[in-house]
Jmol script that loads the backbone (N, CA, C; Angstrom):
load data "model"
ATOM      1  N   MET A   1     106.285  16.078 -27.004  1.00  0.00           N
ATOM      2  CA  MET A   1     105.076  16.872 -27.135  1.00  0.00           C
ATOM      3  C   MET A   1     103.828  16.019 -26.930  1.00  0.00           C
ATOM      4  N   ALA A   2     103.780  14.824 -27.498  1.00  0.00           N
ATOM      5  CA  ALA A   2     102.603  13.970 -27.368  1.00  0.00           C
ATOM      6  C   ALA A   2     102.377  13.557 -25.915  1.00  0.00           C
ATOM      7  N   ARG A   3     103.448  13.324 -25.156  1.00  0.00           N
ATOM      8  CA  ARG A   3     103.306  12.941 -23.749  1.00  0.00           C
ATOM      9  C   ARG A   3     102.734  14.100 -22.935  1.00  0.00           C
ATOM     10  N   HIS A   4     103.163  15.314 -23.234  1.00  0.00           N
ATOM     11  CA  HIS A   4     102.614  16.494 -22.543  1.00  0.00           C
ATOM     12  C   HIS A   4     101.129  16.647 -22.866  1.00  0.00           C
ATOM     13  N   THR A   5     100.778  16.494 -24.126  1.00  0.00           N
ATOM     14  CA  THR A   5      99.378  16.615 -24.543  1.00  0.00           C
ATOM     15  C   THR A   5      98.531  15.538 -23.880  1.00  0.00           C
ATOM     16  N   PHE A   6      99.004  14.300 -23.898  1.00  0.00           N
ATOM     17  CA  PHE A   6      98.262  13.203 -23.281  1.00  0.00           C
ATOM     18  C   PHE A   6      98.072  13.460 -21.786  1.00  0.00           C
ATOM     19  N   GLY A   7      99.130  13.824 -21.102  1.00  0.00           N
ATOM     20  CA  GLY A   7      99.049  14.066 -19.661  1.00  0.00           C
ATOM     21  C   GLY A   7      98.093  15.192 -19.322  1.00  0.00           C
ATOM     22  N   THR A   8      98.196  16.290 -20.044  1.00  0.00           N
ATOM     23  CA  THR A   8      97.344  17.451 -19.779  1.00  0.00           C
ATOM     24  C   THR A   8      95.891  17.175 -20.140  1.00  0.00           C
ATOM     25  N   MET A   9      95.655  16.529 -21.276  1.00  0.00           N
ATOM     26  CA  MET A   9      94.273  16.265 -21.699  1.00  0.00           C
ATOM     27  C   MET A   9      93.573  15.259 -20.791  1.00  0.00           C
ATOM     28  N   THR A  10      94.279  14.229 -20.352  1.00  0.00           N
ATOM     29  CA  THR A  10      93.644  13.256 -19.464  1.00  0.00           C
ATOM     30  C   THR A  10      93.362  13.874 -18.097  1.00  0.00           C
ATOM     31  N   LEU A  11      94.267  14.707 -17.613  1.00  0.00           N
ATOM     32  CA  LEU A  11      94.036  15.396 -16.341  1.00  0.00           C
ATOM     33  C   LEU A  11      92.843  16.336 -16.464  1.00  0.00           C
ATOM     34  N   SER A  12      92.756  17.060 -17.571  1.00  0.00           N
ATOM     35  CA  SER A  12      91.630  17.971 -17.804  1.00  0.00           C
ATOM     36  C   SER A  12      90.309  17.224 -17.947  1.00  0.00           C
ATOM     37  N   ALA A  13      90.375  15.964 -18.367  1.00  0.00           N
ATOM     38  CA  ALA A  13      89.166  15.148 -18.513  1.00  0.00           C
ATOM     39  C   ALA A  13      88.700  14.565 -17.179  1.00  0.00           C
ATOM     40  N   GLY A  14      89.438  14.859 -16.117  1.00  0.00           N
ATOM     41  CA  GLY A  14      89.028  14.398 -14.795  1.00  0.00           C
ATOM     42  C   GLY A  14      89.624  13.066 -14.374  1.00  0.00           C
ATOM     43  N   ILE A  15      90.596  12.578 -15.126  1.00  0.00           N
ATOM     44  CA  ILE A  15      91.252  11.317 -14.762  1.00  0.00           C
ATOM     45  C   ILE A  15      92.212  11.602 -13.603  1.00  0.00           C
ATOM     46  N   PRO A  16      92.154  10.814 -12.534  1.00  0.00           N
ATOM     47  CA  PRO A  16      93.066  11.033 -11.400  1.00  0.00           C
ATOM     48  C   PRO A  16      94.528  10.904 -11.816  1.00  0.00           C
ATOM     49  N   ILE A  17      95.371  11.744 -11.229  1.00  0.00           N
ATOM     50  CA  ILE A  17      96.788  11.762 -11.601  1.00  0.00           C
ATOM     51  C   ILE A  17      97.461  10.415 -11.335  1.00  0.00           C
ATOM     52  N   GLU A  18      96.969   9.672 -10.336  1.00  0.00           N
ATOM     53  CA  GLU A  18      97.528   8.346 -10.061  1.00  0.00           C
ATOM     54  C   GLU A  18      97.289   7.408 -11.243  1.00  0.00           C
ATOM     55  N   SER A  19      96.120   7.495 -11.838  1.00  0.00           N
ATOM     56  CA  SER A  19      95.812   6.662 -13.010  1.00  0.00           C
ATOM     57  C   SER A  19      96.640   7.092 -14.209  1.00  0.00           C
ATOM     58  N   ILE A  20      96.792   8.397 -14.386  1.00  0.00           N
ATOM     59  CA  ILE A  20      97.592   8.908 -15.507  1.00  0.00           C
ATOM     60  C   ILE A  20      99.032   8.428 -15.371  1.00  0.00           C
ATOM     61  N   ALA A  21      99.556   8.447 -14.149  1.00  0.00           N
ATOM     62  CA  ALA A  21     100.927   7.979 -13.916  1.00  0.00           C
ATOM     63  C   ALA A  21     101.080   6.528 -14.363  1.00  0.00           C
ATOM     64  N   LYS A  22     100.108   5.702 -14.017  1.00  0.00           N
ATOM     65  CA  LYS A  22     100.161   4.285 -14.425  1.00  0.00           C
ATOM     66  C   LYS A  22     100.066   4.154 -15.940  1.00  0.00           C
ATOM     67  N   MET A  23      99.170   4.935 -16.556  1.00  0.00           N
ATOM     68  CA  MET A  23      99.013   4.888 -18.015  1.00  0.00           C
ATOM     69  C   MET A  23     100.299   5.280 -18.730  1.00  0.00           C
ATOM     70  N   MET A  24     101.021   6.226 -18.132  1.00  0.00           N
ATOM     71  CA  MET A  24     102.240   6.725 -18.762  1.00  0.00           C
ATOM     72  C   MET A  24     103.468   5.911 -18.362  1.00  0.00           C
ATOM     73  N   GLY A  25     103.278   4.929 -17.480  1.00  0.00           N
ATOM     74  CA  GLY A  25     104.391   4.072 -17.075  1.00  0.00           C
ATOM     75  C   GLY A  25     105.321   4.711 -16.064  1.00  0.00           C
ATOM     76  N   HIS A  26     104.830   5.677 -15.316  1.00  0.00           N
ATOM     77  CA  HIS A  26     105.656   6.353 -14.320  1.00  0.00           C
ATOM     78  C   HIS A  26     105.554   5.660 -12.967  1.00  0.00           C
ATOM     79  N   ALA A  27     106.687   5.521 -12.302  1.00  0.00           N
ATOM     80  CA  ALA A  27     106.707   4.954 -10.955  1.00  0.00           C
ATOM     81  C   ALA A  27     106.375   6.030  -9.925  1.00  0.00           C
ATOM     82  N   SER A  28     106.580   7.285 -10.302  1.00  0.00           N
ATOM     83  CA  SER A  28     106.382   8.397  -9.377  1.00  0.00           C
ATOM     84  C   SER A  28     105.414   9.419  -9.971  1.00  0.00           C
ATOM     85  N   ILE A  29     104.509   9.897  -9.140  1.00  0.00           N
ATOM     86  CA  ILE A  29     103.560  10.919  -9.595  1.00  0.00           C
ATOM     87  C   ILE A  29     104.292  12.207  -9.956  1.00  0.00           C
ATOM     88  N   SER A  30     105.416  12.467  -9.306  1.00  0.00           N
ATOM     89  CA  SER A  30     106.168  13.689  -9.629  1.00  0.00           C
ATOM     90  C   SER A  30     106.642  13.676 -11.082  1.00  0.00           C
ATOM     91  N   SER A  31     106.920  12.506 -11.626  1.00  0.00           N
ATOM     92  CA  SER A  31     107.279  12.413 -13.054  1.00  0.00           C
ATOM     93  C   SER A  31     106.087  12.794 -13.921  1.00  0.00           C
ATOM     94  N   THR A  32     104.899  12.340 -13.524  1.00  0.00           N
ATOM     95  CA  THR A  32     103.677  12.628 -14.278  1.00  0.00           C
ATOM     96  C   THR A  32     103.354  14.114 -14.233  1.00  0.00           C
ATOM     97  N   GLN A  33     103.634  14.756 -13.105  1.00  0.00           N
ATOM     98  CA  GLN A  33     103.336  16.181 -12.965  1.00  0.00           C
ATOM     99  C   GLN A  33     104.125  17.038 -13.946  1.00  0.00           C
ATOM    100  N   VAL A  34     105.245  16.538 -14.428  1.00  0.00           N
ATOM    101  CA  VAL A  34     106.016  17.260 -15.448  1.00  0.00           C
ATOM    102  C   VAL A  34     105.217  17.327 -16.745  1.00  0.00           C
ATOM    103  N   TYR A  35     104.486  16.264 -17.053  1.00  0.00           N
ATOM    104  CA  TYR A  35     103.735  16.173 -18.298  1.00  0.00           C
ATOM    105  C   TYR A  35     102.296  16.664 -18.179  1.00  0.00           C
ATOM    106  N   ALA A  36     101.645  16.366 -17.087  1.00  0.00           N
ATOM    107  CA  ALA A  36     100.229  16.711 -16.910  1.00  0.00           C
ATOM    108  C   ALA A  36     100.125  18.068 -16.221  1.00  0.00           C
ATOM    109  N   GLN A  37      99.873  19.094 -16.992  1.00  0.00           N
ATOM    110  CA  GLN A  37      99.769  20.451 -16.459  1.00  0.00           C
ATOM    111  C   GLN A  37      98.312  20.806 -16.180  1.00  0.00           C
ATOM    112  N   VAL A  38      98.091  21.487 -15.084  1.00  0.00           N
ATOM    113  CA  VAL A  38      96.744  21.938 -14.737  1.00  0.00           C
ATOM    114  C   VAL A  38      96.466  23.215 -15.524  1.00  0.00           C
ATOM    115  N   THR A  39      95.410  23.199 -16.322  1.00  0.00           N
ATOM    116  CA  THR A  39      95.065  24.364 -17.137  1.00  0.00           C
ATOM    117  C   THR A  39      94.125  25.289 -16.373  1.00  0.00           C
ATOM    118  N   ASP A  40      94.047  26.538 -16.811  1.00  0.00           N
ATOM    119  CA  ASP A  40      93.132  27.502 -16.191  1.00  0.00           C
ATOM    120  C   ASP A  40      91.684  27.040 -16.309  1.00  0.00           C
ATOM    121  N   SER A  41      91.337  26.439 -17.442  1.00  0.00           N
ATOM    122  CA  SER A  41      89.955  25.967 -17.609  1.00  0.00           C
ATOM    123  C   SER A  41      89.651  24.818 -16.648  1.00  0.00           C
ATOM    124  N   LYS A  42      90.636  23.962 -16.365  1.00  0.00           N
ATOM    125  CA  LYS A  42      90.456  22.866 -15.402  1.00  0.00           C
ATOM    126  C   LYS A  42      90.230  23.437 -14.002  1.00  0.00           C
ATOM    127  N   ILE A  43      90.987  24.443 -13.636  1.00  0.00           N
ATOM    128  CA  ILE A  43      90.818  25.083 -12.329  1.00  0.00           C
ATOM    129  C   ILE A  43      89.432  25.698 -12.230  1.00  0.00           C
ATOM    130  N   SER A  44      89.000  26.376 -13.280  1.00  0.00           N
ATOM    131  CA  SER A  44      87.679  26.998 -13.299  1.00  0.00           C
ATOM    132  C   SER A  44      86.571  25.954 -13.172  1.00  0.00           C
ATOM    133  N   GLU A  45      86.692  24.856 -13.915  1.00  0.00           N
ATOM    134  CA  GLU A  45      85.695  23.778 -13.844  1.00  0.00           C
ATOM    135  C   GLU A  45      85.653  23.159 -12.449  1.00  0.00           C
ATOM    136  N   ASP A  46      86.825  22.955 -11.855  1.00  0.00           N
ATOM    137  CA  ASP A  46      86.885  22.370 -10.516  1.00  0.00           C
ATOM    138  C   ASP A  46      86.269  23.302  -9.476  1.00  0.00           C
ATOM    139  N   MET A  47      86.510  24.603  -9.609  1.00  0.00           N
ATOM    140  CA  MET A  47      85.915  25.573  -8.684  1.00  0.00           C
ATOM    141  C   MET A  47      84.396  25.586  -8.833  1.00  0.00           C
ATOM    142  N   ASP A  48      83.904  25.549 -10.065  1.00  0.00           N
ATOM    143  CA  ASP A  48      82.452  25.507 -10.297  1.00  0.00           C
ATOM    144  C   ASP A  48      81.836  24.256  -9.673  1.00  0.00           C
ATOM    145  N   ARG A  49      82.518  23.119  -9.827  1.00  0.00           N
ATOM    146  CA  ARG A  49      82.025  21.871  -9.258  1.00  0.00           C
ATOM    147  C   ARG A  49      82.009  21.939  -7.728  1.00  0.00           C
ATOM    148  N   LEU A  50      83.029  22.554  -7.148  1.00  0.00           N
ATOM    149  CA  LEU A  50      83.098  22.706  -5.697  1.00  0.00           C
ATOM    150  C   LEU A  50      81.977  23.601  -5.185  1.00  0.00           C
ATOM    151  N   ILE A  51      81.737  24.702  -5.872  1.00  0.00           N
ATOM    152  CA  ILE A  51      80.657  25.619  -5.491  1.00  0.00           C
ATOM    153  C   ILE A  51      79.312  24.909  -5.585  1.00  0.00           C
ATOM    154  N   ASP A  52      79.081  24.188  -6.676  1.00  0.00           N
ATOM    155  CA  ASP A  52      77.822  23.446  -6.841  1.00  0.00           C
ATOM    156  C   ASP A  52      77.643  22.404  -5.744  1.00  0.00           C
ATOM    157  N   LYS A  53      78.727  21.757  -5.368  1.00  0.00           N
ATOM    158  CA  LYS A  53      78.661  20.734  -4.320  1.00  0.00           C
ATOM    159  C   LYS A  53      78.217  21.354  -2.999  1.00  0.00           C
ATOM    160  N   TYR A  54      78.778  22.509  -2.647  1.00  0.00           N
ATOM    161  CA  TYR A  54      78.411  23.139  -1.384  1.00  0.00           C
ATOM    162  C   TYR A  54      77.028  23.767  -1.428  1.00  0.00           C
ATOM    163  N   LYS A  55      76.611  24.236  -2.597  1.00  0.00           N
ATOM    164  CA  LYS A  55      75.239  24.746  -2.732  1.00  0.00           C
ATOM    165  C   LYS A  55      74.246  23.615  -2.508  1.00  0.00           C
ATOM    166  N   ALA A  56      74.516  22.458  -3.088  1.00  0.00           N
ATOM    167  CA  ALA A  56      73.636  21.298  -2.923  1.00  0.00           C
ATOM    168  C   ALA A  56      73.622  20.840  -1.474  1.00  0.00           C
ATOM    169  N   LYS A  57      74.771  20.870  -0.831  1.00  0.00           N
ATOM    170  CA  LYS A  57      74.858  20.469   0.573  1.00  0.00           C
ATOM    171  C   LYS A  57      74.043  21.420   1.437  1.00  0.00           C
ATOM    172  N   ASP A  58      74.140  22.729   1.167  1.00  0.00           N
ATOM    173  CA  ASP A  58      73.375  23.718   1.922  1.00  0.00           C
ATOM    174  C   ASP A  58      71.878  23.500   1.742  1.00  0.00           C
ATOM    175  N   LYS A  59      71.433  23.167   0.538  1.00  0.00           N
ATOM    176  CA  LYS A  59      70.010  22.932   0.288  1.00  0.00           C
ATOM    177  C   LYS A  59      69.505  21.739   1.088  1.00  0.00           C
ATOM    178  N   ASN A  60      70.353  20.747   1.274  1.00  0.00           N
ATOM    179  CA  ASN A  60      69.949  19.536   1.986  1.00  0.00           C
ATOM    180  C   ASN A  60      70.008  19.678   3.502  1.00  0.00           C
ATOM    181  N   THR A  61      70.749  20.661   4.007  1.00  0.00           N
ATOM    182  CA  THR A  61      70.938  20.743   5.453  1.00  0.00           C
ATOM    183  C   THR A  61      70.295  21.952   6.099  1.00  0.00           C
ATOM    184  N   THR A  62      69.753  22.875   5.326  1.00  0.00           N
ATOM    185  CA  THR A  62      69.147  24.057   5.929  1.00  0.00           C
ATOM    186  C   THR A  62      67.857  24.403   5.216  1.00  0.00           C
ATOM    187  N   ASN A  63      66.912  24.914   5.950  1.00  0.00           N
ATOM    188  CA  ASN A  63      65.626  25.294   5.382  1.00  0.00           C
ATOM    189  C   ASN A  63      65.447  26.803   5.350  1.00  0.00           C
ATOM    190  N   VAL A  64      66.492  27.558   5.499  1.00  0.00           N
ATOM    191  CA  VAL A  64      66.410  29.014   5.507  1.00  0.00           C
ATOM    192  C   VAL A  64      66.419  29.503   4.071  1.00  0.00           C
ATOM    193  N   ASN A  65      65.396  30.296   3.704  1.00  0.00           N
ATOM    194  CA  ASN A  65      65.440  30.871   2.364  1.00  0.00           C
ATOM    195  C   ASN A  65      66.036  32.270   2.451  1.00  0.00           C
ATOM    196  N   MET A  66      66.489  32.792   1.335  1.00  0.00           N
ATOM    197  CA  MET A  66      67.192  34.069   1.338  1.00  0.00           C
ATOM    198  C   MET A  66      66.291  35.221   1.749  1.00  0.00           C
ATOM    199  N   GLU A  67      65.010  35.188   1.421  1.00  0.00           N
ATOM    200  CA  GLU A  67      64.112  36.266   1.827  1.00  0.00           C
ATOM    201  C   GLU A  67      63.990  36.312   3.339  1.00  0.00           C
ATOM    202  N   ALA A  68      63.848  35.173   3.963  1.00  0.00           N
ATOM    203  CA  ALA A  68      63.736  35.127   5.421  1.00  0.00           C
ATOM    204  C   ALA A  68      65.040  35.568   6.072  1.00  0.00           C
ATOM    205  N   ALA A  69      66.155  35.226   5.468  1.00  0.00           N
ATOM    206  CA  ALA A  69      67.448  35.582   6.045  1.00  0.00           C
ATOM    207  C   ALA A  69      67.710  37.080   5.969  1.00  0.00           C
ATOM    208  N   THR A  70      67.089  37.770   5.013  1.00  0.00           N
ATOM    209  CA  THR A  70      67.320  39.204   4.871  1.00  0.00           C
ATOM    210  C   THR A  70      66.169  40.029   5.416  1.00  0.00           C
ATOM    211  N   ASP A  71      65.146  39.382   5.956  1.00  0.00           N
ATOM    212  CA  ASP A  71      63.994  40.074   6.523  1.00  0.00           C
ATOM    213  C   ASP A  71      64.433  40.830   7.774  1.00  0.00           C
ATOM    214  N   THR A  72      63.920  42.045   7.951  1.00  0.00           N
ATOM    215  CA  THR A  72      64.337  42.867   9.089  1.00  0.00           C
ATOM    216  C   THR A  72      63.357  42.818  10.245  1.00  0.00           C
ATOM    217  N   LYS A  73      62.293  42.043  10.130  1.00  0.00           N
ATOM    218  CA  LYS A  73      61.333  41.926  11.224  1.00  0.00           C
ATOM    219  C   LYS A  73      61.979  41.230  12.416  1.00  0.00           C
ATOM    220  N   THR A  74      61.578  41.659  13.610  1.00  0.00           N
ATOM    221  CA  THR A  74      62.062  41.026  14.825  1.00  0.00           C
ATOM    222  C   THR A  74      61.124  39.892  15.201  1.00  0.00           C
ATOM    223  N   ILE A  75      61.687  38.750  15.471  1.00  0.00           N
ATOM    224  CA  ILE A  75      60.904  37.585  15.860  1.00  0.00           C
ATOM    225  C   ILE A  75      61.260  37.261  17.307  1.00  0.00           C
ATOM    226  N   PRO A  76      60.260  37.178  18.198  1.00  0.00           N
ATOM    227  CA  PRO A  76      60.576  36.866  19.596  1.00  0.00           C
ATOM    228  C   PRO A  76      61.134  35.456  19.741  1.00  0.00           C
ATOM    229  N   LEU A  77      62.105  35.327  20.600  1.00  0.00           N
ATOM    230  CA  LEU A  77      62.724  34.041  20.867  1.00  0.00           C
ATOM    231  C   LEU A  77      62.287  33.593  22.249  1.00  0.00           C
ATOM    232  N   VAL A  78      61.681  32.446  22.326  1.00  0.00           N
ATOM    233  CA  VAL A  78      61.218  31.907  23.603  1.00  0.00           C
ATOM    234  C   VAL A  78      62.246  30.902  24.088  1.00  0.00           C
ATOM    235  N   VAL A  79      62.794  31.166  25.262  1.00  0.00           N
ATOM    236  CA  VAL A  79      63.787  30.281  25.851  1.00  0.00           C
ATOM    237  C   VAL A  79      63.075  29.371  26.837  1.00  0.00           C
ATOM    238  N   LYS A  80      63.246  28.061  26.681  1.00  0.00           N
ATOM    239  CA  LYS A  80      62.571  27.108  27.559  1.00  0.00           C
ATOM    240  C   LYS A  80      63.593  26.354  28.397  1.00  0.00           C
ATOM    241  N   SER A  81      63.196  26.056  29.601  1.00  0.00           N
ATOM    242  CA  SER A  81      64.023  25.260  30.487  1.00  0.00           C
ATOM    243  C   SER A  81      63.140  24.159  31.052  1.00  0.00           C
ATOM    244  N   ASN A  82      63.538  22.922  30.874  1.00  0.00           N
ATOM    245  CA  ASN A  82      62.752  21.771  31.333  1.00  0.00           C
ATOM    246  C   ASN A  82      61.340  21.784  30.766  1.00  0.00           C
ATOM    247  N   GLY A  83      61.168  22.269  29.538  1.00  0.00           N
ATOM    248  CA  GLY A  83      59.868  22.262  28.892  1.00  0.00           C
ATOM    249  C   GLY A  83      58.951  23.395  29.298  1.00  0.00           C
ATOM    250  N   ARG A  84      59.361  24.255  30.231  1.00  0.00           N
ATOM    251  CA  ARG A  84      58.515  25.376  30.658  1.00  0.00           C
ATOM    252  C   ARG A  84      59.008  26.659  30.009  1.00  0.00           C
ATOM    253  N   LYS A  85      58.095  27.552  29.700  1.00  0.00           N
ATOM    254  CA  LYS A  85      58.453  28.846  29.134  1.00  0.00           C
ATOM    255  C   LYS A  85      59.098  29.680  30.236  1.00  0.00           C
ATOM    256  N   GLU A  86      60.321  30.149  29.988  1.00  0.00           N
ATOM    257  CA  GLU A  86      61.041  30.938  30.978  1.00  0.00           C
ATOM    258  C   GLU A  86      60.965  32.429  30.669  1.00  0.00           C
ATOM    259  N   GLU A  87      61.367  32.798  29.458  1.00  0.00           N
ATOM    260  CA  GLU A  87      61.347  34.217  29.118  1.00  0.00           C
ATOM    261  C   GLU A  87      61.318  34.398  27.612  1.00  0.00           C
ATOM    262  N   THR A  88      60.860  35.558  27.195  1.00  0.00           N
ATOM    263  CA  THR A  88      60.875  35.920  25.788  1.00  0.00           C
ATOM    264  C   THR A  88      61.970  36.945  25.597  1.00  0.00           C
ATOM    265  N   VAL A  89      62.848  36.681  24.657  1.00  0.00           N
ATOM    266  CA  VAL A  89      63.978  37.579  24.403  1.00  0.00           C
ATOM    267  C   VAL A  89      63.668  38.444  23.216  1.00  0.00           C
TER     268      VAL A  89
END
end "model"
wireframe off; spacefill off
backbone 0.3
color backbone group
């Protein structure tokens, strides 16, 4: 019971399974997986972290705000070729 608790709690604390395997004296990660169970709360926390990571990435790579993205106004698009104005779409 204590090995299961240790494995699950350390995994839930964000410790990599490779490190947990070494701490528990396992030569194989598959042995550690018997003891370290992924809990629903760990999955939820990991999903939240993943969502936050992509939200932050989007903020750093795009300047489109949600109001502009949902605006229904038509904006003319000017297509240029060799620096000259060719046509307005």
